[in-house]
N, C-alpha and C positions, 0 to 999 in steps of 0.2 A: 490237550491233544486234539488234532484235527480229525473229525469224523470222515469216513469214506463217503463218496457220493451216494452209495446204496443206503448207508445208515442215515444220511440226511434225507433221502427220499422217503424212507420208512418213517422217520420222525414227522415229516410233513403229512404223510398219509394218515397219521393218528388223528389229525384235525377233522377228517371228514369221512373216513372209511370204517367199516365194521371191524370190531376187535377180533383178532385172530386171523384175519384175511391175509392170504399169502400173496407176495408180489415177486415175480421172477424177472430178472434182467439177463438177457443173452448178449454176450460180447463177442462179435465175430472176430476170428483170427485168420491170418493168411493160410491158404491151403498148403499142405493137407491137415494142418492142425485143426482139431474140432472146436466148435464154439464153446465158450465158457458160460455156464449158467449159474447165477447166484440167486438165492432166494432170501427174502426178508419177510417177517410177519409183523403185523400190527400187534403191539403188546396186548395180552389178554385182558388186562385191567384198564385199558385205555378208555377214555370217556370222550368220544368224538362229538363235535358240534352236530346238532340235529336240526338247525333252522333251515328253511328252504333256500335253495341257491338257484339263481338264474344267471346264465352266461350269455352275453351279447357278442355276436360275431358278424363279420362282413367278409366280402371277397378278398380283403387284404389281410385278414387274420391268418398268421402263418407260423410254422415251426413250433416253438415252445408253447404258444397260445393254443395251437391245435392239439398238442400232446396233452396238456392239462384238460382242455375241453373234452377230448375223446375219452380220457380216463374217468372223468366225472360222469359222462354220458353212459359209458359201459357199466359203471357201478350204480347207475340209477340214482346218483347223488345230486344231479343238477338237471335243469331243463335248459336246452340250448335254443336261443332265439336269434333270428336274423337271417343271414344269407349263407349259402355254402362257403366254407373257408377256402383258402388259396390252394392248399395241397402241397406243402413243402415238407417232405418227410425223409430227407436224406441227411446223413451225418458226414461232414467234410472236415478233413484235416488240411491245414495250410502249410505248405513247405516253402520257406523263404528261398528266393533265387537272387541272382545278381541284379543290379540296377533298380533296387527298391521294388522288385516284383515278387510274385509268389505263385505257387501252383496249388489250387484247391482240388484235392483228391477225395472222391466219394469213398467212404470206408464202411458205411452201414446204413440201414434203413430203420425208421421209426415205425412201431406198431402199437396199436391200442391194446388194452388188456384182452379184448375179445378176439384179437388177431387181425384187425383191419390195418392195412397199410395206409399211411397218411399221404404218401407220394402220389401225385396225379400222373397219368401217363404222359410221356414226352413224345413229341412228334418226330424229333430227330436227335442224333447224338449217338455216341458209342456206348452209353450206359444202357444196359438191358433192363429197363424198368418194367417192361411187360412181364418179365419173369417174377418180379417182386410185388407188383400191384395185385391186390386181392379184391376183385369185384365180387358182387353177390351179396347175399344176406347173412348177417351175423346176429347174435343175440346178446342182450345185456344180462346182468345177473338175475333180473326179474323176468327174463324171457321176451322182452320187447325186441322187435326186429329193428336193426340199424343197417345202413347200407355201407359197403366198402367201395373201393375203386379210386380212392384219392380224396383227401380233404375230409372235413366233418360236415355231415348234412344236419341242419338244424331240426329240432323236434317241432318247432313252430316257425314256419317261414314268415319273415317280415321283410317286405321290400322297402328300400329307402324312398323317401318322398322325392318327387321331381323338383329340381331347383332351376332357377332362371339362369340364363347365360351369364348375366352379371355376377350372380352369386358364385357360379362355378369359376369364373375368371378371378374373382377376389380370393377364393380359396387356393387355387393352384398357383397364383402369382406370388403369394406371400405378402401382398401389399398391406394387408391389415396389420400383420406382425411388424413389418418394417416401419409403418407409420407410427404405431404405438411406441416403438423403441425410440424413435426420433422425438416424438412429442414429449415423452417423459423426461428426456435429457434437456429439453429446452423450456420446460414449464414446471412450476411448482404444483404438485398434486396434493390437495388437501384431503383430510380423512373423509369429508362428506362429498367428495367428487363422485358423481354418478352419471353413467352414460346410458341408462335405460331410456325408453322412449319419452318419459316425462321428466327425466332428470335434467338438472341445470348443466351438467357436464356435456350433454349431447349438443346443446346450443353452442357451446364454446368450441367444439371440435368439428362441427358440421362443415363450415367453410374451409378451415385448414385441410381437412380430409379431402374435400372436393377438389381443391387445387393440387393437392399432393397426388391424387389419382390422375388428374388431367395431365400432370407432368410426366406420368408414366403411361399415358394413353389408355387408361382404364376408365372408360366413360360409357354410361348406359346408352344404348341406341334409342333414337326417338321412336315414339309409338308408330307402328306400322312400317318402319324402315327395316329392310332385310340386309 
């Protein structure tokens, strides 16, 4: 028998949350019908994991990643490291239309256990996000202050290291992945193939990769040239 989403969520919570802790899920309904609230509790005899947990986030961490990180933070079960997350906290249903198109309709908002809205304020649009966003200070189970107003704020802020222009272009262009795929198709890859700085594989692919990049106009600028 397939378990309900609420039952599956409660089963997952057993892995990291305190036994007996209650979890409520509110399901919005079209007006004037009231919202439906369901509650599930972690089994009293549950034996959750107690090892330390750290969650890494950056500005592109969104939606389900934010929901999980926010729940762990609110229950003091994990330390959040990195950058403030994206702030995507709306639930959308897609209604198929003609011509292989669809309409994405916002039907609900995501909130963390402490009551924080995950959705960041929107500058424009017909969606009244300002009425749903919850700025201000909230508190975790242990009384720590956490901030609302969209996204998840890390417990320990870590800024990403600055990268060179060449590294940035290599990452966003996808040239590394494209070259690797073509190289594997045209060459035999032995078990001892190694592309670390001292590996023999690095010597074999240096020139092919250089010419591959040049063919796609991905070339490092000369020193001092702008």
